[in-house]
C-alpha positions as a Markdown table, in Angstrom:
| # | Residue | x | y | z |
|---|---|---|---|---|
| 1 | Met | 0.0 | 0.0 | 0.0 |
| 2 | Val | 1.0 | 3.6 | -0.5 |
| 3 | Thr | 2.4 | 5.3 | 2.5 |
| 4 | Leu | 3.5 | 8.9 | 3.2 |
| 5 | Asp | 7.1 | 7.9 | 2.9 |
| 6 | Thr | 6.6 | 6.3 | -0.5 |
| 7 | Leu | 4.9 | 9.3 | -2.1 |
| 8 | Lys | 6.9 | 11.0 | -4.9 |
| 9 | Val | 4.5 | 13.9 | -5.5 |
| 10 | Lys | 5.4 | 17.0 | -3.7 |
| 11 | Leu | 2.9 | 18.1 | -1.0 |
| 12 | Phe | 1.8 | 21.7 | -0.8 |
| 13 | Thr | -0.7 | 23.2 | 1.7 |
| 14 | Asp | -3.5 | 25.3 | 0.2 |
| 15 | Gly | -4.6 | 28.1 | 2.6 |
| 16 | Ala | -4.0 | 31.6 | 3.9 |
| 17 | Asp | -4.2 | 31.4 | 7.7 |
| 18 | Ile | -0.7 | 32.2 | 8.9 |
| 19 | Ala | -1.1 | 30.3 | 12.1 |
| 20 | Gln | -2.1 | 27.2 | 10.2 |
| 21 | Ile | 0.7 | 27.6 | 7.7 |
| 22 | Arg | 3.2 | 27.9 | 10.5 |
| 23 | Glu | 1.8 | 24.7 | 12.0 |
| 24 | Met | 2.0 | 22.8 | 8.7 |
| 25 | Ala | 5.5 | 24.1 | 8.0 |
| 26 | Arg | 6.7 | 22.1 | 11.0 |
| 27 | Asn | 6.2 | 19.0 | 8.9 |
| 28 | Arg | 9.2 | 18.7 | 6.6 |
| 29 | Trp | 7.2 | 16.7 | 4.1 |
| 30 | Ile | 5.2 | 19.8 | 3.3 |
| 31 | Lys | 7.2 | 21.3 | 0.5 |
| 32 | Gly | 5.3 | 24.5 | -0.2 |
| 33 | Phe | 2.2 | 26.7 | 0.2 |
| 34 | Thr | -0.4 | 28.2 | -2.2 |
| 35 | Thr | -2.8 | 31.0 | -1.5 |
| 36 | Asn | -5.4 | 32.9 | -3.6 |
| 37 | Pro | -7.6 | 35.9 | -3.1 |
| 38 | Ser | -10.6 | 33.8 | -2.0 |
| 39 | Leu | -8.5 | 32.1 | 0.7 |
| 40 | Met | -7.1 | 35.5 | 1.8 |
| 41 | Lys | -10.6 | 36.9 | 2.1 |
| 42 | Lys | -11.5 | 33.9 | 4.3 |
| 43 | Ala | -8.5 | 34.6 | 6.5 |
| 44 | Ala | -9.5 | 38.3 | 6.8 |
| 45 | Val | -6.3 | 39.6 | 5.2 |
| 46 | Ala | -6.5 | 43.4 | 5.0 |
| 47 | Asp | -3.0 | 44.4 | 4.0 |
| 48 | Tyr | -1.8 | 42.2 | 1.1 |
| 49 | Glu | 1.9 | 43.3 | 1.2 |
| 50 | Ala | 2.3 | 43.1 | 4.9 |
| 51 | Tyr | 0.6 | 39.7 | 5.0 |
| 52 | Ala | 2.7 | 38.4 | 2.2 |
| 53 | Arg | 6.0 | 39.6 | 3.7 |
| 54 | Glu | 5.0 | 38.1 | 7.1 |
| 55 | Leu | 4.3 | 34.8 | 5.5 |
| 56 | Val | 7.6 | 34.8 | 3.5 |
| 57 | Ala | 9.4 | 35.6 | 6.7 |
| 58 | Ala | 7.6 | 32.7 | 8.5 |
| 59 | Val | 8.4 | 30.2 | 5.7 |
| 60 | Pro | 11.5 | 31.5 | 3.9 |
| 61 | Asp | 12.7 | 28.1 | 2.6 |
| 62 | Arg | 9.7 | 26.7 | 0.7 |
| 63 | His | 7.6 | 27.6 | -2.3 |
| 64 | Ile | 4.8 | 30.1 | -1.7 |
| 65 | Ser | 2.3 | 31.2 | -4.4 |
| 66 | Phe | 0.6 | 34.6 | -4.2 |
| 67 | Glu | -1.9 | 35.7 | -6.8 |
| 68 | Val | -2.5 | 39.0 | -8.6 |
| 69 | Phe | -6.0 | 40.3 | -8.3 |
| 70 | Ser | -6.3 | 43.0 | -11.0 |
| 71 | Asp | -8.5 | 42.3 | -14.0 |
| 72 | Asp | -6.4 | 44.5 | -16.3 |
| 73 | Ile | -3.5 | 42.8 | -18.0 |
| 74 | Pro | -0.9 | 45.6 | -17.8 |
| 75 | Glu | -1.8 | 46.1 | -14.1 |
| 76 | Met | -1.6 | 42.3 | -13.6 |
| 77 | Ile | 1.9 | 42.4 | -15.0 |
| 78 | Asp | 2.8 | 45.3 | -12.7 |
| 79 | Gln | 1.4 | 43.4 | -9.7 |
| 80 | Ala | 3.3 | 40.3 | -10.7 |
| 81 | His | 6.6 | 42.2 | -10.7 |
| 82 | Met | 5.8 | 43.6 | -7.3 |
| 83 | Ile | 4.8 | 40.3 | -5.8 |
| 84 | Ala | 8.0 | 38.7 | -7.1 |
| 85 | Thr | 10.0 | 41.1 | -4.9 |
| 86 | Phe | 8.4 | 39.6 | -1.7 |
| 87 | Gly | 11.0 | 36.7 | -1.7 |
| 88 | Ala | 13.1 | 34.4 | -3.8 |
| 89 | Asn | 10.8 | 31.5 | -2.9 |
| 90 | Val | 7.7 | 33.3 | -4.3 |
| 91 | His | 5.8 | 32.2 | -7.3 |
| 92 | Val | 3.3 | 34.6 | -8.8 |
| 93 | Lys | -0.2 | 33.2 | -9.6 |
| 94 | Leu | -1.8 | 34.6 | -12.7 |
| 95 | Pro | -5.1 | 33.2 | -14.0 |
| 96 | Val | -5.4 | 31.8 | -17.5 |
| 97 | Thr | -7.7 | 34.7 | -18.5 |
| 98 | Thr | -9.2 | 37.9 | -17.3 |
| 99 | Thr | -12.9 | 37.9 | -16.4 |
| 100 | Arg | -13.5 | 39.0 | -20.1 |
| 101 | Ala | -11.8 | 35.7 | -21.2 |
| 102 | Glu | -8.7 | 37.6 | -22.5 |
| 103 | Pro | -5.9 | 35.0 | -22.4 |
| 104 | Leu | -2.7 | 35.7 | -20.4 |
| 105 | Tyr | -0.3 | 33.4 | -22.2 |
| 106 | Glu | 1.7 | 36.2 | -23.7 |
| 107 | Ala | 1.8 | 38.0 | -20.4 |
| 108 | Val | 3.2 | 35.0 | -18.5 |
| 109 | His | 5.6 | 34.2 | -21.3 |
| 110 | Ala | 7.1 | 37.7 | -21.0 |
| 111 | Leu | 7.1 | 37.6 | -17.2 |
| 112 | Ser | 8.8 | 34.2 | -17.2 |
| 113 | Arg | 11.5 | 35.5 | -19.5 |
| 114 | Asp | 12.0 | 38.4 | -17.1 |
| 115 | Gly | 12.8 | 35.9 | -14.4 |
| 116 | Val | 9.5 | 36.0 | -12.6 |
| 117 | Lys | 8.5 | 32.6 | -11.2 |
| 118 | Ile | 4.9 | 31.9 | -12.4 |
| 119 | Asn | 2.1 | 29.7 | -11.2 |
| 120 | Met | -0.5 | 29.9 | -14.0 |
| 121 | Thr | -3.9 | 29.0 | -12.4 |
| 122 | Ala | -7.5 | 28.3 | -13.1 |
| 123 | Ile | -6.6 | 25.7 | -15.8 |
| 124 | Phe | -9.6 | 23.5 | -16.7 |
| 125 | Thr | -9.1 | 22.3 | -20.3 |
| 126 | Leu | -6.6 | 20.4 | -22.4 |
| 127 | Glu | -6.0 | 23.4 | -24.6 |
| 128 | Gln | -5.4 | 25.8 | -21.6 |
| 129 | Ala | -2.9 | 23.4 | -20.1 |
| 130 | Ala | -1.1 | 22.9 | -23.4 |
| 131 | Lys | -0.8 | 26.6 | -24.1 |
| 132 | Ala | 0.2 | 27.4 | -20.5 |
| 133 | Val | 3.1 | 24.9 | -20.6 |
| 134 | Asp | 4.2 | 26.2 | -24.0 |
| 135 | Ala | 4.1 | 29.8 | -22.8 |
| 136 | Leu | 6.2 | 29.0 | -19.7 |
| 137 | Ala | 8.6 | 26.4 | -21.2 |
| 138 | Gly | 12.2 | 27.7 | -21.3 |
| 139 | Gly | 11.7 | 30.5 | -18.8 |
| 140 | Ala | 12.0 | 30.8 | -15.0 |
| 141 | Pro | 10.8 | 27.9 | -12.8 |
| 142 | Ala | 7.1 | 27.7 | -13.3 |
| 143 | Cys | 3.9 | 25.8 | -12.4 |
| 144 | Val | 0.6 | 25.2 | -14.1 |
| 145 | Ser | -2.3 | 24.5 | -11.7 |
| 146 | Val | -5.0 | 22.2 | -13.1 |
| 147 | Phe | -8.3 | 22.3 | -11.1 |
| 148 | Ala | -8.9 | 18.6 | -11.0 |
| 149 | Gly | -11.2 | 18.6 | -8.0 |
| 150 | Arg | -13.5 | 21.3 | -9.4 |
| 151 | Leu | -13.8 | 19.4 | -12.7 |
| 152 | Ala | -14.9 | 16.3 | -10.7 |
| 153 | Asp | -17.5 | 18.4 | -8.8 |
| 154 | Phe | -19.3 | 18.8 | -12.2 |
| 155 | Gly | -18.9 | 15.2 | -13.3 |
| 156 | Ile | -16.0 | 16.0 | -15.7 |
| 157 | Asp | -13.3 | 13.3 | -16.0 |
| 158 | Tyr | -10.1 | 15.2 | -14.9 |
| 159 | Arg | -7.7 | 12.3 | -15.7 |
| 160 | Pro | -7.1 | 12.9 | -19.4 |
| 161 | Ile | -6.2 | 16.6 | -18.8 |
| 162 | Met | -3.9 | 15.7 | -15.9 |
| 163 | Arg | -2.1 | 13.0 | -17.8 |
| 164 | Asp | -1.7 | 15.2 | -20.8 |
| 165 | Ala | -0.5 | 18.2 | -18.8 |
| 166 | Val | 2.0 | 16.1 | -16.9 |
| 167 | Ala | 3.4 | 14.5 | -20.1 |
| 168 | Arg | 3.8 | 18.0 | -21.7 |
| 169 | Ala | 5.5 | 19.4 | -18.6 |
| 170 | Arg | 7.9 | 16.5 | -18.3 |
| 171 | Lys | 9.3 | 17.4 | -21.7 |
| 172 | Thr | 10.3 | 20.8 | -20.3 |
| 173 | Ala | 13.2 | 21.7 | -17.9 |
| 174 | Asn | 11.3 | 24.2 | -15.8 |
| 175 | Val | 7.5 | 23.6 | -15.7 |
| 176 | Glu | 5.7 | 21.5 | -13.1 |
| 177 | Ile | 2.1 | 20.6 | -12.9 |
| 178 | Ile | 0.1 | 21.2 | -9.7 |
| 179 | Trp | -3.0 | 19.1 | -9.0 |
| 180 | Ala | -5.3 | 21.8 | -7.5 |
| 181 | Ser | -8.7 | 21.9 | -5.8 |
| 182 | Thr | -8.0 | 18.7 | -4.0 |
| 183 | Arg | -11.1 | 17.1 | -2.5 |
| 184 | Glu | -10.0 | 13.9 | -0.7 |
| 185 | Val | -6.9 | 12.0 | 0.4 |
| 186 | Tyr | -7.2 | 9.6 | -2.5 |
| 187 | Asn | -6.5 | 12.4 | -4.9 |
| 188 | Val | -3.0 | 12.5 | -3.5 |
| 189 | Val | -2.6 | 8.8 | -4.4 |
| 190 | Glu | -4.0 | 9.5 | -7.9 |
| 191 | Ala | -1.6 | 12.4 | -8.4 |
| 192 | Asp | 1.3 | 10.3 | -7.3 |
| 193 | Glu | 0.3 | 7.5 | -9.6 |
| 194 | Ile | 0.1 | 9.6 | -12.8 |
| 195 | Gly | 3.5 | 11.3 | -12.0 |
| 196 | Cys | 2.1 | 14.7 | -11.1 |
| 197 | His | 4.9 | 17.0 | -9.8 |
| 198 | Ile | 2.9 | 18.7 | -7.0 |
| 199 | Ile | -0.5 | 18.5 | -5.3 |
| 200 | Thr | -1.8 | 21.3 | -3.2 |
| 201 | Ala | -4.5 | 20.5 | -0.6 |
| 202 | Pro | -6.2 | 22.0 | 2.5 |
| 203 | Ala | -4.5 | 21.2 | 5.8 |
| 204 | Asp | -7.3 | 19.0 | 7.0 |
| 205 | Ile | -6.7 | 16.6 | 4.1 |
| 206 | Leu | -2.9 | 16.7 | 4.4 |
| 207 | Lys | -3.1 | 15.9 | 8.1 |
| 208 | Lys | -4.6 | 12.5 | 7.2 |
| 209 | Leu | -1.7 | 11.5 | 5.1 |
| 210 | Pro | 0.3 | 9.8 | 7.9 |
| 211 | Leu | -2.5 | 7.3 | 8.1 |
| 212 | Leu | -1.9 | 6.1 | 4.5 |
| 213 | Gly | -1.1 | 2.4 | 4.5 |
| 214 | Thr | -1.8 | 1.9 | 8.2 |
| 215 | Lys | -5.0 | -0.1 | 7.9 |
| 216 | Ser | -6.4 | -2.8 | 5.6 |
| 217 | Ala | -9.9 | -2.6 | 4.2 |
| 218 | Ala | -11.0 | -5.4 | 6.5 |
| 219 | Ala | -9.8 | -3.5 | 9.5 |
| 220 | Leu | -11.6 | -0.4 | 8.4 |
| 221 | Ser | -14.8 | -2.4 | 8.0 |
| 222 | Leu | -14.5 | -3.7 | 11.6 |
| 223 | Asp | -13.8 | -0.2 | 12.9 |
| 224 | Ala | -17.0 | 1.1 | 11.2 |
| 225 | Val | -19.1 | -1.7 | 12.7 |
| 226 | Lys | -17.7 | -1.0 | 16.2 |
| 227 | Ser | -18.3 | 2.8 | 15.8 |
| 228 | Phe | -22.0 | 2.1 | 14.8 |
| 229 | Arg | -22.4 | -0.1 | 17.9 |
| 230 | Glu | -20.7 | 2.4 | 20.2 |
| 231 | Asp | -22.8 | 5.3 | 18.9 |
| 232 | Ala | -26.0 | 3.4 | 19.3 |
| 233 | Leu | -25.3 | 2.6 | 22.9 |
| 234 | Ala | -24.2 | 6.2 | 23.6 |
| 235 | Ala | -27.4 | 7.5 | 22.1 |
| 236 | Asn | -29.5 | 4.9 | 24.1 |
| 237 | Leu | -31.2 | 3.8 | 21.0 |
| 238 | Cys | -33.8 | 1.1 | 21.4 |
| 239 | Leu | -36.4 | -0.8 | 19.5 |
| 240 | Pro | -39.4 | -2.7 | 21.0 |
| 241 | Val | -38.3 | -6.2 | 20.0 |
| 242 | Lys | -38.2 | -9.3 | 22.3 |
| 243 | Ala | -34.7 | -10.4 | 23.3 |
| 244 | Arg | -33.9 | -13.9 | 21.9 |
| 245 | Ala | -33.2 | -16.5 | 24.5 |
| 246 | Ala | -29.8 | -18.1 | 24.4 |
| 247 | Glu | -29.8 | -21.5 | 22.6 |
């Protein structure tokens, strides 16, 4: 069975709460961190730059992705250059398009050639993944984040795009694929099996990984039966049936 020690995929924590990031950073098997504006809103971040610089100071030795938030391409480029100054370990997340569906492939290509480490995000299609890898190949270290979990939420098979994206990135010297919007522990196993470079997941999922390979299916079945029995007794459940006499 797969265990935490046998995983080859790099494990990133997806979140923006600094206390939680500090906690996860104590695990050396956590290789990086990803954030986005939605997670920052949830964490009540008010001062973007101060927050980012505090986080870089807290975790100076591992990948951290921060995302631009403008919807204007020239301003996005300016924000990317600024975010890149926060630390040598910082990757700048740029979405695949603006809200008007204007593609950012040329922008990330230029930024990557300028030495900015890019994490191109919100990738959902084979075409988007292919163009993102092509735009970033040959530049600074870069990532392409494919939202496998969100595809699955809508009944779309994410496996073809993940396999194709990984194969394309493996032909480059600088691009890695991130399995994003992770929904369950088994996604980590899937990402590892297809050779994905990185998977980013919420802390509550990653905290379960030390349990990988520790129990068989039969043992899990018995655990479930015991928990049902214990909960029934704790809840004082009863039914008006006659007790059977011992034979």
